C-alpha positions, 0 to 999 in steps of 0.5 A: 500500500505505497506519499494548520488543521483544516476546518471541520467543514473543509476537511472533517475526514483527516486521519493524521496520516501523512504520505511517507517518502518513497522508499529507495526501491520505489524511487529506483523503479520509478527512475527505470520506468521514466528512462524506459519511456522518456529516453527513447523519445528524447533521442527521437526528438534530438535526431529529428532536430539534427535532421532538420538542421541538416536540411536547413544547412543544405538549403542555404548553402551553395552546391559547392559549399555543401559538397565541401562544407564539413559542417553540413556533411557532419550534420547530415551524417549525424542525422542519418546515423541517429534517426534509425537508432531513435526510431528504434528507441521510440518503437521500444518506448511505445511497446513498453507504454502499451505493456504498462497500459495493459498491466494497468487495465489487467490490475483494475479488472482483477481488482473489480473481480475481487470486489464481489457484489455486496449483499443488498441487505443483511437483516435490517441493514441495506448496503451499497458500494462503489469502486473507481480505479485510477485513470492517471496513476500508473498501476492502479489497484489496492482499494477493497471492501466487503460485507458478510453476514455471520453469527455475530451480526453483519461485519464490514471491511474497507481497506487500502493496500499500499501497493499498485498493480499486480502486487496490490491485487495479490495483497487485496486477495489475501486480506479479503480471503482472511476477512471472509473466513475470520468474519464467520469464525472470530467471536470479537472484532479485534480477533478479526483484526488479528487474523488479518494482521497474521495473514498480512505478515505471512504474505509480507514474509513471502515477498522479495526483500526490496518489496517488504517496506511498502507492504501494509494496508489501512483498514476499517472493520465494522460490526453491526449486531441486532442492537442499536450500536455499531462497533468499529476497529480502526487500522490507520484508516480514515474515520467513518462518517455517521449520518443521523437526521440529515446531519453528518458527524465524523467518528474518530477512534478513541485509540488509533490502531496500526495499519494491517501489517505494521502492528508488530513494528508500531507496537499498537494493538486494536481497540473496539470503538462503539457507536450508537447506530439506530434506525434510520442512521447511516455509516459511510466508509471510504478510502482516501481516493475520495478525500484526497482527490484533487482538481486541475488546480490542486484543490482537495474535494470537500468530501464531507460537504458532498456527503452532507449535500446528499445525506437525505437522498435514498441510499442508491442516490447517495452512493452514485452521487458521491461517485459522480462528484468524484469524477466531476471534481477530478475531470474524469481522471482520478489519480488514485483508486477510490472505494466507498461503502454505505450502510443504513439501518432501515427506518422503522 
């Protein structure tokens, strides 16, 4: 998964997370990709410029000067020699760009397959979710959500893997499989979190050494029993939004927990935070693809304001409207994946 406090109206969903600097391995991969895509194009442009200069030199010189002019001859020779090399480099660049594009598409498609359709209803709960892959960031993938009915009530998961591409899809698959099993088997929500942590550690241990510094996930676990409460375990993830009587309230944790895969390193356990969740209440769970989305001017989307504007809408309209707001704010080119899960306890 790997980058003065605002007012509540502008940034109510702040979590205190900061994007960390890119690890050395990540910087090296980015540099290699840049060279692979940009260097051949630079050579192509240079060869073209030399060719144009040669033509100009030939055009302005007399036939005798051209024949005897070492500068013109050198320019022509340089252009003729560099052009095939640059053309070959440009072809390589185009092939690599197409390969990266195919990898991006494959990762986004695989992520959609992992995110099986949510159950529309669990008991007196109604659920809706949406996932929007990145369009401009290389190697999308990594946001996830799920909901299951178990012996302890409905259990929900939303998470964000610090990785992209195939690595993100693999990590998402590990976490989703672990959640689907633990949600049925574990008596407590902290037990579910421990199961996810154990699976993440085993997955990290199987990765090449250069990949392990980037392998963790933020997550939010929610348990909604038959009573008028919801239990939440925060694992370094943005706080849920509670909608009650048309008003939106941020629900920060009493004790923040470490992201999945980092509990041993940070030395922080998992704590259950209990919220009142009565008939007619809604919870909106989301990833930072919604809260950190920027427009062309670099402005963040006022996500909580958007939720408040649509708080009274039917659940389907709420979710689809928030998705449309994100697409509109980013001009149709979100730079990060975005996932959202909304749950409503039906009014009496």
